[in-house]
C-alpha positions in Angstrom: 13.9 -3.6 -4.6 15.2 -6.0 -7.0 17.1 -3.9 -9.2 19.8 -1.1 -8.9 18.9 2.7 -9.9 21.2 5.9 -10.1 19.8 9.4 -10.2 21.1 12.6 -10.0 24.9 12.9 -9.2 27.0 10.3 -7.0 30.6 10.0 -6.7 32.4 7.0 -8.7 33.0 5.0 -5.6 31.4 4.4 -2.2 32.4 6.2 0.9 34.8 8.6 -0.9 35.0 12.5 -0.7 32.3 13.9 -2.7 32.8 17.9 -2.9 30.3 20.7 -3.6 31.0 23.3 -5.8 32.0 25.5 -3.0 34.7 23.0 -1.8 32.6 21.6 1.1 31.8 17.7 1.4 28.3 16.3 0.6 26.9 14.7 3.5 26.6 10.8 2.7 23.6 8.8 4.3 23.2 5.2 4.1 19.4 4.2 4.1 19.7 0.4 4.3 17.3 -2.5 5.8 17.8 -5.3 8.4 21.3 -4.3 9.6 23.3 -3.4 6.8 22.4 -7.0 5.8 19.6 -6.3 3.1 18.8 -3.8 0.5 20.0 0.0 0.8 20.7 3.4 -1.2 23.3 6.0 -0.7 22.0 9.5 -0.6 24.4 12.4 -0.9 22.7 15.5 1.1 23.9 19.3 0.6 23.3 19.8 4.5 23.9 17.1 7.4 20.5 14.9 7.5 21.5 15.0 11.2 20.8 18.5 12.4 17.6 19.0 14.4 17.2 21.7 16.4 13.7 20.5 18.2 11.9 17.6 19.4 8.4 17.7 20.2 6.0 14.8 21.5 2.6 14.6 19.4 -0.7 13.2 20.6 -2.3 10.7 18.3 0.3 8.1 17.8 -1.8 5.0 18.7 -5.4 4.1 17.8 -7.6 2.0 20.0 -8.4 -1.3 17.8 -11.8 -3.7 18.8 -11.7 -7.6 18.5 -14.1 -8.6 15.9 -16.3 -9.9 18.7 -19.0 -11.4 18.4 -17.3 -13.1 15.3 -18.8 -12.1 12.1 -18.3 -11.1 8.6 -18.3 -7.3 8.2 -19.3 -4.6 5.6 -17.7 -1.3 5.7 -19.0 1.7 3.5 -15.6 4.1 2.9 -18.1 6.2 0.7 -19.8 7.1 3.8 -16.7 8.8 5.1 -16.6 12.1 5.1 -13.1 13.7 3.8 -11.0 14.2 6.8 -7.6 15.9 6.9 -4.6 14.7 4.3 -3.4 11.7 3.3 -1.4 11.3 6.7 -3.1 12.8 9.4 -6.6 12.1 7.5 -6.2 8.2 7.6 -9.3 6.5 9.4 -8.0 3.4 10.6 -10.3 0.3 9.5 -8.7 -2.9 10.9 -5.1 -4.0 12.1 -3.1 -6.4 13.9 0.7 -6.4 15.4 1.7 -6.9 11.6 -0.3 -4.4 9.5 -2.6 -1.6 9.5 -5.1 -0.8 7.3 -6.6 2.6 6.9 -8.9 4.9 4.3 -7.8 8.6 3.5 -10.1 11.1 1.5 -8.2 14.2 1.4 -7.5 17.4 -0.8 -5.1 19.2 0.7 -1.2 18.9 0.8 0.3 16.5 4.2 3.2 17.8 6.2 6.6 16.2 6.1 6.0 12.6 7.4 8.4 9.7 8.1 7.0 6.2 9.4 9.9 4.3 11.1 7.6 1.6 12.4 7.8 0.2 8.4 7.0 0.0 5.0 4.1 1.6 3.7 1.7 0.9 0.6 -0.7 3.5 -0.5 -3.2 2.5 -3.2 -4.7 5.4 -4.7 -8.3 4.6 -5.5 -9.1 8.2 -7.5 -7.7 11.4 -8.0 -4.3 12.4 -8.6 -1.4 13.4 -6.3 2.1 14.1 -6.1 4.3 12.1 -3.8 7.4 14.0 -3.2 10.4 12.7 -1.1 14.2 12.5 -0.5 14.5 10.5 -3.4 12.7 12.8 -5.8 9.2 13.2 -6.9 6.3 11.0 -8.2 3.1 11.9 -10.1 0.5 9.2 -9.0 -3.0 8.3 -9.9 -5.9 6.1 -10.0 -4.9 2.4 -9.6 -1.2 3.4 -8.2 0.4 1.4 -5.5 3.1 3.5 -3.8 5.5 1.4 -2.0 7.2 3.7 0.5 10.1 2.3 2.2 10.8 2.7 6.2 12.2 6.0 7.0 11.7 7.9 3.9 10.7 11.3 4.5 7.9 12.4 2.3 4.7 14.3 1.7 1.7 14.2 -0.3 0.4 17.1 -2.5 -2.8 16.4 -4.2 -4.1 18.2 -7.3 -7.7 17.9 -6.2 -9.7 15.4 -3.9 -8.0 11.9 -3.3 -9.0 8.7 -1.8 -6.8 5.9 -0.6 -6.1 2.7 0.9 -3.4 2.8 3.2 -1.3 -0.4 4.4 1.2 0.4 7.0 3.5 -2.7 7.7 5.4 -3.8 10.7 8.2 -4.7 8.4 9.2 -4.8 4.8 6.8 -5.1 1.8 8.1 -6.6 -1.2 7.4 -8.4 -4.4 6.7 -12.1 -3.6 9.5 -14.4 -3.5 8.4 -17.0 -6.0 8.4 -14.1 -8.7 11.9 -13.5 -8.7 15.2 -15.2 -9.4 17.7 -15.8 -6.4 19.1 -12.5 -7.8 16.3 -10.6 -7.6 15.0 -10.4 -11.3 11.3 -10.7 -12.1 11.1 -14.1 -13.7 9.0 -14.8 -16.8 6.0 -16.0 -14.9 5.5 -13.0 -12.8 2.7 -11.1 -13.5 4.5 -8.0 -13.8 8.4 -7.0 -14.2 10.7 -4.1 -13.7 9.6 -2.3 -16.7 6.0 -2.0 -15.1 7.6 -0.3 -11.9 8.0 3.7 -11.9 10.7 5.3 -9.6 12.0 9.1 -9.1 14.2 9.9 -12.1 15.8 12.9 -11.1 16.8 14.8 -7.8 14.0 17.1 -5.8 16.0 20.0 -3.9 13.8 22.2 -1.7 15.4 25.1 0.1 14.3 26.1 3.8 15.2 26.2 7.4 13.8 25.1 10.6 11.5 22.4 9.0 9.0 20.2 11.0 9.1 16.5 10.1 6.2 14.1 11.6 7.9 11.0 12.7 6.3 7.7 13.7 7.9 4.9 15.9 6.5 2.2 17.9 6.5 4.7 20.9 4.2 7.1 19.2 4.6 10.2 17.3 7.3 13.1 17.4 7.6 15.9 15.5 11.3 16.8 14.7 12.5 20.2 13.7 15.5 19.9 10.6 17.9 22.8 10.7 17.7 22.3 6.8 15.2 21.0 4.5 15.3 17.1 4.0 14.7 17.4 0.4 18.6 18.3 -0.4 19.7 15.4 -1.9 21.9 16.0 -5.3 21.7 12.4 -6.0 21.5 8.8 -4.9 22.1 5.1 -5.8 21.1 1.5 -4.4 18.4 -0.7 -4.6 15.8 0.7 -1.6 13.6 3.7 -2.9 10.1 4.4 -3.2 8.4 3.2 -6.2 4.8 3.3 -8.0 3.2 0.0 -9.4 0.0 0.5 -11.3 -3.1 -2.1 -11.1 -3.6 -1.9 -14.6 -0.5 -3.3 -15.5 -0.9 -6.8 -13.6 -1.4 -9.6 -15.7 -4.0 -11.8 -14.7 -3.3 -15.8 -14.2 -6.6 -17.6 -16.1 -7.4 -21.4 -15.6 -10.0 -23.5 -17.4 -11.6 -23.5 -13.9 -11.5 -20.9 -10.9 -8.0 -20.2 -9.5 -7.4 -19.5 -5.9 -6.3 -16.1 -4.7 -2.6 -16.7 -4.7 -2.9 -16.2 -8.3 -3.6 -12.5 -7.9 -0.7 -12.0 -5.1 1.1 -8.7 -5.9 3.2 -7.8 -2.6 4.2 -9.6 0.4 4.5 -8.2 3.7 5.3 -9.8 7.3 2.3 -11.9 8.2 0.2 -10.4 5.4 -0.1 -10.5 1.4 -1.6 -8.0 -1.0 -3.5 -9.1 -4.0 -5.1 -7.3 -7.0 -8.4 -8.6 -8.7 -8.3 -7.4 -12.1 -10.7 -7.6 -15.3 -9.7 -10.6 -17.1 -11.3 -13.7 -18.9 -13.3 -15.9 -16.9 -13.0 -19.8 -16.4 -13.5 -21.2 -19.8 -14.2 -24.9 -19.3 -17.4 -25.6 -20.8 -18.7 -26.9 -17.0 -17.0 -24.2 -15.1 -18.3 -22.1 -12.3 -16.8 -19.2 -13.1 -17.1 -17.3 -9.8 -15.6 -18.3 -6.6 -16.6 -21.5 -4.8 -17.5 -21.2 -0.9 -14.0 -21.3 0.7 -12.7 -21.3 4.5 -9.1 -20.2 4.5 -8.7 -21.3 8.1 -5.5 -19.5 8.4 -6.3 -16.0 7.3 -8.5 -13.0 7.5 -9.7 -11.5 4.3 -10.0 -7.9 3.9 -11.2 -6.9 0.4 -11.4 -3.4 -0.9 -13.7 -2.9 -3.7 -12.5 -0.2 -6.3 -14.0 -0.8 -9.7 -16.4 -2.9 -12.0 -19.0 -5.3 -11.2 -18.9 -7.9 -8.6 -21.2 -10.8 -9.8 -20.4 -12.9 -6.6 -21.6 -10.4 -4.4 -24.7 -9.4 -6.0 -27.6 -8.8 -3.2 -24.8 -7.9 -0.8 -24.8 -4.4 -0.9 -21.3 -4.6 -1.8 -20.4 -1.6 -4.3 -17.5 0.4 -5.2 -15.6 1.8 -1.8 -17.0 -1.0 0.1 -14.6 -3.2 2.4 -15.5 -6.7 3.2 -13.9 -8.2 5.9 -14.3 -12.2 6.2 -12.4 -13.6 9.3 -10.9 -17.0 9.8 -13.9 -18.8 11.6 -16.4 -18.1 8.6 -17.1 -19.7 5.5 -17.8 -17.3 2.8 -18.8 -17.4 -0.8 -21.2 -16.3 -3.4 -24.7 -14.7 -2.4 -27.4 -16.6 -3.0 -28.3 -17.3 -6.7 -25.2 -15.9 -7.9 -23.8 -19.2 -8.9 -26.7 -19.9 -11.3 -27.1 -16.4 -12.4 -23.8 -16.1 -13.9 -23.7 -19.5 -15.3 -27.3 -18.5 -17.1 -25.8 -14.9 -18.2 -23.0 -16.6 -20.3 -20.4 -13.8 -19.6 -17.0 -14.9 -20.6 -15.2 -11.7 -18.8 -15.3 -10.0 -15.6 -14.9 -6.5 -15.1 -14.2 -6.4 -11.2 -11.2 -4.6 -9.9 -10.3 -5.0 -5.7 -7.5 -4.9 -3.7 -7.2 -7.5 -1.3 -5.2 -8.2 1.9 -4.9 -11.5 3.6 -3.4 -11.5 7.3 -2.5 -14.7 9.1 -3.5 -13.2 12.6 -6.8 -12.0 13.2 -7.7 -8.3 12.4 -9.3 -6.2 15.2 -11.6 -3.3 13.8 -10.6 0.0 13.6 -13.1 3.2 14.8 -13.0 4.1 10.9 -14.9 0.9 10.3 -17.1 0.9 13.0 -18.2 4.4 11.9 -19.4 3.3 8.5 -20.9 -0.4 9.1 -23.3 -1.9 7.6 -24.7 -4.3 10.0 -26.9 -6.4 7.9 -24.3 -8.0 5.7 -23.9 -10.8 8.1 -27.3 -12.1 7.2 -27.1 -11.8 3.6 -26.5 -15.5 3.0 -29.5 -16.3 4.9 -32.1 -14.5 2.7 
């Protein structure tokens, strides 16, 4: 993260004695990225974070992906997928490659404790509310929140009712785009959001317990480790690495007189992909502007778009609705549906209400079983009608 935080009790200096009220030492744990060469935080535990009593292999560590062949634009209706499991076990894999895996979850029950040791996660909450609990503390999250979870963070999700979410699992780290930050990590004035828009844990979360299972994902698959003491025993931490929340409503859109390309919507970057937020905004205001996207072919990217609210003028007649996902692969030129350009010009509209999350990947996306279970097979031919 680009700024430093302190939560709870920490000693005045790093790596010095820090004692409990009973005279014993708190156990210091460094959570750090890139081999001690990037962001890190120091956490102070009541008990040793290394004490495990059991390790068991778990089936289901890998889910098969199918190449997008024959090459085709795709439309998936996540709104047709039945709720299943929780926000960890209930993820339905939609698409993925070696850099990122994209899933959808609809759940209403708490997850077990979970640690993804393959890479960072970004979970976009489409609807509902939940409490995100981790060793760093708790965060209340709801509709429109991006929850960014650093690699290795032990956490769980506790919904307060039905929750729908898009899950983005990276092979590395998810961060704000470098062009939004100074060389020292401060958000710059041209950035579409700032430090004030981010929410992070504000106080420790202490949970007592013994023999606590934690599901751990690595590149080798899934393991369930049993910890002698509950991992949520951190009395304080400080540093620049921690889970945080950014709400899509706090993204400040960039507007031009004529149509602006997707990089103006970029919100985060990951290894081999970017995450963009399409938010309500004024439409292009040149007197002769065409206020919806032109036909375009991003030859280096697959475009995965999750539609989460508002009206999609460019997609009229395509079957796209709230909850839909469109996948426009490299090798296919896409753009407005037939008649959409003239219709928008004739309407005289000055604003758009669209709300969508887009992931552009720089390697082809393969298709997951969740996507194939809810595909609209007629989508590819809608431009020819």
